[in-house]
C-alpha positions as CSV (number, residue, x, y, z in Angstrom):
1,M,0.0,0.1,0.1
2,D,2.7,2.3,0.8
3,E,4.7,1.7,-2.2
4,K,1.8,3.2,-4.2
5,R,1.4,6.3,-2.3
6,G,2.8,9.5,-4.2
7,K,5.2,11.9,-2.8
8,L,5.4,15.7,-3.1
9,L,9.1,17.2,-2.8
10,V,8.6,20.8,-2.2
11,I,12.1,22.1,-2.9
12,G,13.9,25.5,-2.3
13,F,16.9,25.3,-4.4
14,G,18.5,28.8,-3.0
15,P,19.7,31.8,-5.2
16,G,20.3,29.9,-8.4
17,A,23.8,29.1,-8.3
18,F,24.6,25.4,-8.4
19,E,27.0,25.5,-5.5
20,H,24.5,27.0,-3.4
21,I,21.8,24.0,-3.8
22,T,22.0,21.8,-0.7
23,E,22.9,18.1,-1.3
24,R,19.3,17.1,-0.2
25,A,17.9,19.4,-2.8
26,R,19.9,17.9,-5.5
27,N,19.0,14.5,-4.7
28,A,15.4,15.3,-4.4
29,I,15.2,16.6,-7.8
30,Q,17.2,13.8,-9.3
31,E,15.0,11.1,-7.7
32,S,11.7,12.8,-8.8
33,E,9.7,11.6,-11.7
34,V,7.9,14.8,-12.4
35,V,9.3,18.4,-12.0
36,I,7.0,21.4,-11.7
37,G,8.2,24.8,-11.5
38,Y,7.9,28.4,-13.0
39,N,9.9,28.7,-16.5
40,T,12.7,30.5,-15.0
41,Y,13.3,28.1,-12.1
42,V,13.2,25.2,-14.4
43,D,15.9,26.6,-16.5
44,L,18.1,27.3,-13.3
45,I,18.2,23.6,-12.5
46,R,18.3,22.2,-15.8
47,E,21.7,20.3,-15.5
48,L,20.1,18.4,-12.5
49,L,17.5,17.1,-14.7
50,T,17.9,13.5,-16.1
51,G,14.7,12.7,-17.9
52,Q,11.9,13.7,-15.7
53,E,8.6,14.8,-17.0
54,I,8.6,18.6,-16.8
55,V,5.7,20.8,-16.2
56,R,6.6,24.6,-16.4
57,T,4.3,27.7,-16.4
58,G,4.6,31.4,-16.4
59,M,4.3,33.8,-13.7
60,T,1.0,33.8,-11.6
61,E,0.2,30.3,-12.2
62,E,1.2,29.1,-8.7
63,V,-2.2,27.8,-8.1
64,S,-2.3,25.6,-11.2
65,R,1.2,24.5,-10.5
66,A,0.2,23.3,-7.0
67,Q,-3.0,21.6,-8.2
68,E,-1.2,19.7,-10.8
69,A,1.6,18.4,-8.4
70,V,-1.0,17.2,-5.8
71,R,-2.7,15.5,-9.0
72,Q,0.3,13.8,-10.2
73,A,1.4,12.9,-6.5
74,E,-2.2,11.2,-6.1
75,M,-1.5,9.1,-9.2
76,G,1.5,7.5,-7.1
77,K,4.4,9.8,-8.8
78,K,7.1,11.3,-7.0
79,V,6.7,14.9,-7.9
80,A,9.3,17.9,-7.2
81,V,7.7,21.3,-6.8
82,I,10.6,23.8,-7.1
83,S,10.9,27.2,-5.7
84,S,14.1,29.7,-5.7
85,G,15.1,30.7,-2.4
86,D,13.3,28.8,0.5
87,A,10.2,27.0,-0.5
88,G,8.6,28.2,2.9
89,V,9.4,31.8,2.4
90,Y,6.9,33.3,-0.1
91,G,7.5,30.0,-2.2
92,M,5.2,27.1,-2.9
93,A,5.2,25.2,0.4
94,G,2.3,27.0,2.0
95,L,0.3,26.7,-1.1
96,V,0.7,23.1,-1.7
97,Y,-0.5,22.5,1.8
98,E,-3.7,24.5,1.1
99,V,-4.4,22.6,-2.0
100,L,-3.8,19.3,0.0
101,I,-6.1,20.5,2.9
102,G,-8.7,21.8,0.4
103,K,-9.1,18.0,-0.9
104,G,-9.2,16.7,2.9
105,W,-5.8,15.4,2.8
106,K,-4.4,13.6,6.0
107,S,-0.6,12.5,6.3
108,A,-1.6,9.3,7.6
109,D,-3.2,7.8,4.4
110,G,-2.7,10.9,1.8
111,V,0.3,11.5,-0.4
112,E,3.7,11.9,1.5
113,I,5.2,15.4,1.6
114,E,8.7,16.8,2.4
115,I,9.7,20.3,2.6
116,I,13.3,20.8,1.7
117,P,14.8,24.2,2.8
118,G,17.1,26.5,0.8
119,I,18.8,29.7,1.0
120,S,16.2,32.6,1.2
121,A,16.9,35.9,-0.4
122,I,17.5,37.8,2.8
123,N,20.6,35.5,3.3
124,S,22.0,35.2,0.0
125,C,21.7,38.9,-0.6
126,A,23.0,40.0,2.8
127,S,26.1,37.9,2.2
128,L,27.0,40.1,-1.0
129,L,26.3,43.3,1.1
130,G,28.6,42.5,4.1
131,A,26.9,41.7,7.5
132,P,23.6,44.0,7.4
133,V,21.3,41.5,9.4
134,M,23.4,40.7,12.3
135,H,20.7,41.8,14.4
136,D,17.0,41.6,14.4
137,A,15.5,41.5,11.0
138,C,12.2,40.8,9.2
139,T,11.0,40.3,5.5
140,I,8.0,42.2,4.0
141,S,6.9,41.3,0.6
142,L,5.7,44.6,-1.1
143,S,3.3,42.6,-3.5
144,D,-0.4,43.6,-2.8
145,H,-1.8,41.1,-5.4
146,L,-2.7,39.0,-2.6
147,T,-2.4,40.9,0.6
148,P,-4.1,44.3,0.9
149,W,-1.9,47.3,1.0
150,T,-3.4,48.5,4.0
151,V,-1.8,45.2,5.7
152,I,1.4,45.8,4.1
153,A,1.7,49.3,5.0
154,K,1.0,48.7,8.8
155,R,3.7,46.0,8.6
156,V,6.3,48.5,7.2
157,E,5.3,51.2,9.5
158,A,5.7,48.6,12.7
159,A,9.2,47.2,11.3
160,A,10.4,50.7,10.8
161,S,9.1,52.3,14.4
162,A,10.7,48.9,15.9
163,D,14.0,49.6,14.2
164,F,14.3,46.2,12.5
165,V,16.7,45.5,9.6
166,I,14.1,45.1,6.8
167,A,14.4,42.9,3.5
168,L,11.8,44.0,1.3
169,Y,10.8,41.3,-1.3
170,N,8.9,41.9,-4.6
171,P,9.5,45.7,-4.2
172,R,8.5,46.8,-7.7
173,S,7.1,45.3,-10.9
174,G,5.9,46.9,-14.3
175,R,2.6,47.5,-12.8
176,R,3.2,48.0,-9.3
177,T,5.3,51.2,-9.0
178,R,3.9,53.1,-6.1
179,Q,4.4,50.5,-3.3
180,I,8.3,51.1,-3.0
181,V,7.5,54.8,-2.9
182,E,5.1,54.5,-0.2
183,S,7.4,52.4,1.8
184,Q,10.1,54.8,1.6
185,R,8.0,57.7,2.7
186,I,7.1,55.6,5.8
187,L,10.6,54.6,6.4
188,L,11.8,58.2,6.4
189,K,9.6,58.9,9.3
190,Y,11.6,56.7,11.5
191,R,15.1,56.6,9.9
192,S,17.8,59.0,8.8
193,P,17.9,59.8,5.0
194,D,21.5,58.5,5.1
195,T,20.5,55.1,6.5
196,P,22.3,52.3,4.4
197,V,20.4,50.5,2.0
198,G,21.5,47.6,-0.1
199,L,19.9,46.6,-3.6
200,V,20.7,43.2,-4.7
201,K,19.5,42.0,-8.1
202,S,19.7,38.3,-9.3
203,A,22.0,37.1,-6.5
204,Y,24.5,34.4,-7.5
205,R,23.1,34.5,-11.1
206,D,24.8,35.6,-14.4
207,R,23.1,38.9,-14.2
208,Q,24.0,39.7,-10.5
209,Q,24.0,43.3,-9.5
210,V,24.9,44.7,-6.3
211,E,24.6,48.4,-5.3
212,I,24.9,50.4,-1.8
213,T,23.1,53.5,-1.7
214,T,20.8,55.4,1.3
215,L,17.2,55.2,2.1
216,E,17.0,58.9,0.7
217,R,18.3,58.1,-2.7
218,M,17.5,54.4,-3.3
219,L,14.5,55.2,-5.8
220,E,17.2,56.7,-8.1
221,H,18.3,53.1,-8.9
222,D,16.8,50.5,-10.9
223,I,14.5,48.5,-8.5
224,G,12.5,45.7,-10.1
225,M,11.0,42.2,-9.2
226,L,14.2,40.5,-9.1
227,T,15.6,43.1,-6.5
228,T,16.0,42.5,-3.0
229,V,16.2,45.8,-0.9
230,I,17.8,45.5,2.4
231,I,17.4,48.5,4.6
232,G,19.7,49.0,7.8
233,N,18.5,50.0,11.2
234,S,19.5,53.1,13.1
235,T,23.1,51.4,13.9
236,T,24.0,50.0,10.6
237,F,27.0,51.8,9.1
238,L,29.2,51.5,6.0
239,Y,32.7,50.4,5.9
240,D,34.9,49.9,3.0
241,G,31.9,49.3,0.7
242,Q,30.1,47.0,3.3
243,M,27.1,47.3,5.3
244,I,27.4,46.4,8.9
245,T,24.8,46.2,11.6
246,P,26.4,45.9,15.1
247,R,25.1,43.1,17.2
248,G,26.0,45.0,20.8
249,Y,29.3,43.5,21.5
250,Q,30.9,46.9,22.0
251,R,28.6,47.4,25.1
252,K,30.5,44.8,27.0
253,Y,33.7,44.2,25.1
254,T,36.8,45.8,24.1
255,L,36.8,45.1,20.3
256,D,40.5,46.7,19.6
257,S,42.2,45.1,22.7
258,A,42.8,41.5,23.9
259,E,42.1,42.9,27.6
260,Q,38.4,42.9,28.4
261,R,36.9,45.2,31.0
262,L,34.3,42.5,32.3
263,R,35.4,38.9,33.2
264,P,33.5,35.9,31.9
265,H,31.6,35.4,35.0
266,Q,30.7,39.1,35.2
267,R,29.2,39.5,31.7
268,L,25.7,38.1,32.4
269,Q,25.2,39.7,35.8
270,T,22.3,41.9,35.8
271,E,24.3,45.1,36.8
272,A,26.5,44.6,33.7
273,E,23.4,44.5,31.5
274,P,21.5,47.8,32.7
275,W,19.4,47.8,29.2
276,S,18.0,44.3,30.1
277,L,14.5,43.5,31.2
278,N,15.7,42.4,34.6
279,A,17.7,45.6,35.2
280,M,14.5,47.7,34.6
281,G,12.4,45.9,37.1
282,D,8.5,45.6,37.1
283,G,7.8,49.3,36.2
284,W,9.2,49.4,32.5
285,E,5.8,49.1,30.8
286,S,4.8,52.4,32.4
287,E,3.7,55.3,30.1
288,D,6.1,57.8,31.5
289,E,9.2,55.8,30.4
290,E,11.6,58.4,31.5
291,A,10.3,58.6,35.0
292,D,10.9,55.0,35.3
293,F,14.4,55.2,34.1
294,E,15.1,58.0,36.6
295,E,13.6,56.0,39.7
296,E,15.5,53.0,38.7
297,A,18.8,54.8,38.6
298,A,18.2,56.5,42.0
299,A,17.4,53.0,43.2
300,A,20.6,51.5,42.0
301,E,22.6,53.9,43.9
302,A,23.0,51.2,46.8
303,P,25.3,52.0,49.9
304,A,28.7,50.4,49.6
305,D,28.0,47.5,51.9
306,S,24.8,46.8,50.0
307,P,24.6,43.0,48.9
308,D,24.1,44.3,45.4
309,A,27.5,45.9,45.2
310,T,30.2,44.1,43.2
311,L,33.9,44.2,43.7
312,P,36.4,44.4,40.7
313,E,39.2,42.0,40.9
314,D,42.0,44.7,41.6
315,S,40.1,46.9,43.9
316,A,39.4,46.6,47.7
317,Q,36.4,49.2,47.3
318,P,33.0,48.2,46.6
319,V,31.5,49.7,43.6
320,A,27.9,50.5,43.0
321,P,26.0,48.7,40.3
322,S,25.8,50.3,36.8
323,K,23.2,53.2,36.4
324,P,20.4,52.2,34.1
325,V,20.6,53.7,30.7
326,H,17.5,54.1,28.3
327,P,18.0,51.8,25.6
328,A,17.8,54.5,22.8
329,E,21.0,56.0,24.5
330,L,22.8,52.7,24.4
331,A,22.4,52.7,20.5
332,L,23.7,56.4,20.4
333,E,26.4,55.6,22.6
334,A,27.6,52.5,20.5
335,L,27.5,54.9,17.4
336,G,29.5,57.3,19.3
337,M,32.3,55.0,20.0
338,L,32.6,54.1,16.3
339,E,32.4,57.6,15.1
340,A,35.2,58.8,17.7
341,K,37.4,56.2,16.1
342,G,36.5,57.7,12.7
343,V,34.9,54.3,11.5
344,I,31.6,56.1,10.6
345,S,30.4,59.7,9.9
346,G,27.3,61.4,8.5
347,G,25.2,62.7,11.3
348,Y,23.4,59.5,12.1
349,L,23.5,60.5,15.9
350,A,21.0,63.3,15.6
351,S,18.6,61.4,13.4
352,G,18.8,57.8,14.5
353,A,17.3,58.5,17.9
354,A,13.9,56.9,18.7
355,P,10.9,58.7,17.4
356,P,8.7,60.5,20.1
357,S,5.7,58.7,21.3
358,D,3.3,61.0,19.7
359,T,4.7,60.1,16.4
360,L,4.1,56.4,16.9
361,R,0.7,57.1,18.3
362,K,-0.3,59.5,15.5
363,K,-3.4,58.6,13.1
364,E,-2.5,56.5,10.1
365,T,-2.8,58.3,6.9
366,L,-3.7,56.2,4.0
367,I,-3.1,56.5,0.3
368,F,-6.2,56.4,-1.3
369,E,-6.2,55.3,-5.1
370,I,-9.3,55.7,-7.5
371,G,-9.9,55.9,-11.1
372,V,-11.8,58.9,-12.5
373,A,-13.5,59.4,-16.0
374,P,-15.7,62.1,-17.4
375,G,-18.0,59.3,-18.5
376,I,-18.1,56.0,-20.4
377,A,-18.3,57.4,-23.7
378,S,-17.2,60.9,-23.0
379,K,-13.5,61.5,-23.1
380,K,-13.4,65.0,-22.4
381,F,-12.8,66.8,-18.8
382,T,-14.1,70.2,-18.2
383,A,-11.8,72.9,-16.8
384,R,-13.9,72.8,-13.7
385,Q,-13.3,68.9,-13.2
386,M,-9.6,69.3,-13.8
387,T,-9.4,72.0,-11.3
388,L,-11.0,70.0,-8.7
389,L,-8.9,67.1,-9.3
390,A,-5.8,69.4,-8.9
391,Q,-7.3,70.7,-5.7
392,I,-7.9,67.4,-4.3
393,A,-4.4,66.0,-5.1
394,G,-2.7,68.8,-3.8
395,E,1.2,68.9,-3.3
396,E,1.5,65.4,-1.7
397,G,-1.1,63.6,-4.3
398,E,-0.6,62.6,-7.9
399,L,-2.4,62.4,-11.1
400,E,-1.7,59.8,-13.6
401,Y,-3.1,59.8,-17.1
402,T,-3.8,56.1,-18.5
403,P,-4.0,54.9,-22.0
404,H,-7.5,54.1,-21.5
405,H,-8.6,58.0,-21.2
406,Q,-8.8,57.8,-17.2
407,I,-7.1,59.5,-14.6
408,I,-5.7,57.5,-11.6
409,L,-6.0,59.8,-8.4
410,R,-3.5,59.1,-5.6
411,V,-3.8,61.0,-2.4
412,P,-3.0,60.8,1.3
413,T,-6.3,61.1,3.1
414,E,-8.3,59.9,6.2
415,D,-11.6,60.6,4.7
416,P,-12.0,58.7,1.4
417,E,-15.6,59.1,1.1
418,E,-15.5,62.7,1.0
419,I,-13.3,62.6,-1.9
420,V,-15.6,60.2,-3.7
421,T,-18.7,62.6,-2.8
422,R,-16.8,65.6,-4.3
423,L,-15.9,63.9,-7.7
424,K,-19.3,62.6,-8.3
425,G,-20.7,66.3,-7.5
426,E,-18.9,67.4,-10.7
427,K,-20.5,64.2,-12.7
428,L,-17.1,62.6,-12.7
429,L,-17.3,58.6,-12.8
430,V,-15.2,57.0,-10.1
431,F,-14.2,53.2,-9.9
432,P,-11.9,51.2,-7.8
433,I,-8.4,50.3,-9.0
434,G,-7.1,46.7,-9.1
435,D,-8.6,43.2,-9.8
436,I,-12.1,44.4,-11.1
437,A,-14.0,44.3,-14.1
438,Q,-13.7,47.7,-16.0
439,V,-15.8,48.6,-19.3
440,K,-13.6,50.5,-21.8
441,A,-15.6,52.2,-24.4
442,C,-14.6,54.1,-27.3
443,D,-15.7,57.7,-28.0
444,F,-18.3,56.8,-30.4
445,C,-16.9,58.9,-33.2
446,N,-16.9,62.0,-30.7
447,L,-20.3,60.9,-29.6
448,E,-21.9,61.2,-33.4
449,K,-22.5,57.1,-33.6
450,D,-24.3,57.5,-30.3
451,E,-27.0,54.4,-30.8
452,S,-25.1,52.0,-28.7
453,I,-23.9,54.3,-25.9
454,P,-26.9,53.3,-23.5
455,V,-25.8,49.9,-23.7
456,A,-22.4,50.7,-22.9
457,E,-23.3,52.5,-19.8
458,E,-25.9,49.8,-18.7
459,L,-23.1,47.3,-19.1
460,H,-20.8,49.6,-16.8
461,H,-23.6,50.0,-14.1
462,A,-24.0,45.9,-14.4
463,I,-20.4,44.8,-13.8
464,G,-18.0,47.8,-13.5
465,G,-16.2,47.8,-10.5
466,L,-17.1,44.4,-9.3
467,K,-14.2,42.1,-8.0
468,A,-12.6,39.7,-10.3
469,P,-10.0,37.0,-10.0
470,K,-7.8,39.4,-12.1
471,E,-8.2,42.6,-13.8
472,L,-10.9,42.2,-16.5
473,K,-11.2,44.7,-19.5
474,V,-14.4,44.6,-21.3
475,G,-13.7,46.5,-24.6
476,F,-16.9,48.0,-26.1
477,N,-16.9,49.7,-29.8
478,G,-19.7,51.5,-31.2
479,C,-19.1,50.6,-35.0
480,G,-17.7,47.8,-37.2
481,M,-14.3,49.7,-37.4
482,A,-13.7,48.6,-34.0
483,C,-11.0,51.2,-33.8
484,Y,-10.7,51.2,-30.0
485,G,-9.5,47.6,-30.2
486,A,-12.4,45.8,-28.5
487,A,-11.6,42.6,-30.2
488,L,-8.0,42.4,-28.5
489,E,-9.5,42.8,-24.9
490,D,-10.5,40.0,-22.3
491,I,-14.0,40.5,-23.6
492,G,-14.9,42.5,-26.7
493,I,-18.2,43.8,-27.8
494,V,-18.7,45.4,-31.4
495,F,-21.9,47.1,-32.4
496,R,-22.5,46.4,-36.1
497,R,-25.7,46.4,-38.2
498,G,-27.9,47.1,-35.1
499,A,-26.7,44.0,-33.2
500,Y,-23.6,43.1,-31.3
501,D,-20.6,40.7,-32.0
502,L,-19.0,39.2,-29.0
503,F,-15.2,38.3,-28.6
504,L,-13.8,36.2,-25.5
505,G,-10.1,35.7,-24.4
506,G,-8.0,38.2,-25.9
507,K,-4.4,39.2,-24.6
508,T,-3.1,42.7,-25.3
509,I,0.5,42.5,-23.8
510,G,3.4,40.1,-24.0
511,R,5.2,37.9,-26.5
512,N,2.2,35.8,-27.0
513,A,-0.1,38.5,-27.3
514,H,-3.3,37.6,-29.3
515,P,-6.7,38.8,-30.4
516,A,-9.8,37.5,-28.8
517,Q,-11.9,34.7,-30.5
518,L,-15.2,35.8,-32.2
519,V,-17.7,33.5,-30.7
520,A,-21.1,35.1,-31.6
521,E,-22.4,37.5,-34.1
522,G,-25.6,39.5,-34.2
523,I,-26.6,39.5,-30.6
524,P,-29.6,41.7,-29.9
525,G,-29.3,44.7,-27.8
526,D,-31.7,43.4,-25.2
527,R,-29.3,40.3,-24.7
528,I,-26.0,41.5,-24.8
529,V,-25.6,43.0,-21.3
530,S,-27.1,40.0,-19.5
531,T,-24.8,37.7,-21.5
532,V,-21.6,39.5,-20.8
533,E,-22.9,39.6,-17.2
534,S,-23.4,35.7,-17.0
535,I,-19.8,35.6,-18.6
536,F,-18.3,37.5,-16.0
537,R,-20.2,35.8,-13.1
538,E,-19.0,32.6,-14.4
539,Y,-15.5,33.9,-14.3
540,A,-15.8,35.4,-10.7
541,E,-17.1,32.3,-9.3
542,K,-14.9,29.7,-11.1
543,G,-11.7,31.4,-11.8
544,H,-8.6,30.7,-9.9
545,P,-7.0,33.6,-7.7
546,N,-4.9,35.8,-10.2
547,E,-6.0,34.0,-13.1
548,R,-6.3,36.0,-16.2
549,F,-9.5,35.6,-18.3
550,H,-7.8,34.0,-21.5
551,K,-6.3,31.5,-19.2
552,F,-9.6,30.7,-17.5
553,F,-11.3,30.4,-21.0
554,K,-8.7,27.9,-22.3
555,R,-8.6,25.8,-18.8
556,K,-12.5,25.4,-18.9
557,G,-12.9,25.0,-22.4
558,E,-16.2,26.5,-22.6
559,V,-17.8,29.6,-21.1
560,L,-21.6,29.9,-21.4
561,G,-21.7,27.5,-24.1
562,Y,-19.0,29.4,-26.1
563,K,-16.2,27.0,-26.8
564,Y,-12.4,27.7,-26.7
565,R,-10.5,27.3,-29.8
566,E,-6.9,26.6,-29.7
567,Q,-4.8,29.8,-31.2
568,A,-2.5,29.1,-34.0
569,Q,1.1,29.0,-32.8
570,L,3.7,31.6,-34.1
571,V,6.5,30.1,-35.9
572,E,9.8,31.6,-34.8
573,V,12.5,32.0,-37.5
574,D,16.0,32.9,-36.6
575,P,17.2,35.1,-39.5
576,L,20.7,34.1,-40.9
577,C,23.3,36.9,-41.1
578,G,25.2,36.8,-44.1
579,D,25.6,38.4,-47.6
């Protein structure tokens, strides 16, 4: 019975270089019958493959990879699911478990599973920068495709205020450009502009790039999906091109001399650690922190015959325990020692102190992002509307005009509803940004061919702004010329000869971009909205998270009775250089 059980090997193979793949990971890949992974990852471990069946997919196909891995393992096969870095750090391990749990899997009689660890990006990138994560550190992914941005922003705020060394994963992509900007803004509330920042792209791969900059200037550099950003804490300094975060040894040890101030038996005594919880006593949580420290300092001045007094080896006189010091002062003291020796410079002391308590408690101001348009058919903003947008954006907000004749408004605010009310008051159309359905209509030849405008507006009211597995563009053209490109979108509608033609499954970007398939002609005006609405509902209910509509259409094979047809494959020809 056990011999027929399949097995899932969820493997982290590290940064990508062969020498950084663990022996267990190599053996697991080689003993597997099926290898499943993202295209780039399969290429990175190609030299370990020995004839296994390969299942490779593009980005955003994690769910389908996990489902296929479970399916193959349930057939009794040994399946390797590969991730770069560590499979349990933003990798495939958790997702594989979630798919198994959804199928009622139990370890006793279900497929076996083994998680094989690898070197995570925070470790591989840190090794190329020096020693930036010698003290408490955390990782935060800036990708808000699956995690709400409000949650990510709170985590950045918490890590910044707690003085963690921070590793930012997935900092920026072609479409996600604002998140790294907002993270820098949050961090600058708590850290010096001169805080060292390391940028590592493609660590230990052929196109490796390593740069060290500052928190203030890091956005001047190229940061993308393959970049890991490591931001130092208030004590991190630069020396000879290396980022170093002190662990705190200078508080107890003499680092430039073999003779130590404290003997081994003294180093762990409470009086040698005035910053520790034991030294602070029971009142450390009081709101009046400074008063607590003064109280403890006074209490610590024990008389010479106090049992708490200590005797240095070469002294006959008792010495009172050290005076407790505020933790923020200890960090400054350490920096002062390094600065006095000329190791660091640059004004960290003034800006490295802990933020005042009122900064920590102040109400969070979120960045509100919303799409704005003059209407479904109209593409012309009035001067009054543009003035209102400029007033709302102010000096801290921004306006981005898109190729879809819309403006994206981003503005810090504590009252988004008030902004929406003002925009609607000027007859502006507002809609959310993200994975929603969005109706994109042409200008109907400057509103001259207006017969189908009411249908476009009805369609917008039916599905516009509704949540979808992935952003869904519904193109609408008011005549057979289809000059606005409706036939290229996820769902395309073309008004022609008093009725509507329907297109499904287009892809507008990428090397494999392709038009949508014409699935129906001559749909009457009283049926087209309900038809598209039914297609959208099926996609919303049955689509996988992050699955684009054209992939959903292909996977299902049929949507609302409309059958998918395989697209003709493009033939790649390598031109010969010559005469």
